[in-house]
C-alpha positions in Angstrom: -13.5 -5.0 -13.5 -12.0 -1.5 -13.3 -14.8 0.1 -15.2 -17.4 -1.6 -12.9 -15.5 -0.5 -9.8 -15.1 3.1 -11.0 -18.8 3.3 -12.1 -20.4 1.6 -9.0 -17.8 1.8 -6.3 -17.6 4.2 -3.4 -14.9 6.8 -3.8 -12.7 7.5 -0.8 -10.9 10.8 -0.7 -8.9 10.6 2.6 -6.4 8.2 4.0 -8.3 8.1 7.3 -11.2 6.4 5.5 -9.1 3.5 4.0 -9.8 -0.1 5.0 -8.2 -3.4 3.9 -9.6 -4.5 0.6 -9.9 -1.0 -0.9 -8.3 -0.3 -4.2 -5.7 2.5 -3.5 -4.4 4.9 -6.1 -1.1 6.6 -5.3 0.7 9.2 -7.5 3.9 11.0 -7.8 5.4 13.3 -10.4 6.0 10.4 -12.8 3.3 7.9 -12.5 0.2 6.4 -10.7 0.1 3.2 -8.8 -3.0 1.2 -8.1 -3.3 -1.9 -5.8 -5.5 -3.6 -3.3 -4.6 -2.7 0.3 -4.0 -5.7 2.5 -2.9 -3.9 5.7 -2.8 -0.2 6.7 -0.6 1.1 9.5 -0.3 4.7 10.6 2.5 6.2 12.8 3.8 9.7 13.3 2.0 11.1 10.2 3.1 8.3 7.9 0.8 5.7 6.5 2.2 2.3 5.4 0.1 0.3 3.0 0.9 -3.3 2.1 -0.2 -4.7 -1.2 -2.6 -7.7 -1.2 -0.9 -10.9 -2.4 2.6 -9.5 -2.0 5.2 -8.3 0.4 5.6 -4.8 -1.0 4.7 -1.9 1.2 4.1 1.7 0.1 4.7 4.7 2.3 2.6 7.9 2.1 3.7 10.9 4.1 7.0 11.9 5.6 9.7 12.0 3.0 7.9 9.6 0.6 7.4 10.7 -3.0 4.0 9.0 -3.1 0.8 11.0 -2.5 -2.6 9.6 -1.9 -4.8 10.3 -4.9 -8.0 8.4 -4.0 -9.3 4.9 -3.3 -12.3 2.9 -4.4 -14.4 0.5 -2.3 -16.5 -2.2 -4.0 -19.4 -2.4 -1.5 -20.4 -5.7 -2.9 -17.1 -7.3 -1.6 -16.7 -5.1 1.5 -16.8 -6.9 4.9 
């Protein structure tokens, strides 16, 4: 699945282009995190991303250690 997505998906390089269903890659000094974004909320320069299938939310911006690396969109599944 990952190889197909990376080979054929559309790369997204800015948070402003994100949409629910995109595979988001966040990074900090120690690791990288990838998940499917369920919801995206923006407020005061901070972006909150909730993970599909779960209740975890990740914060990008402000005092967060996470930085947006990139995202991938599988156009075959995009609504």
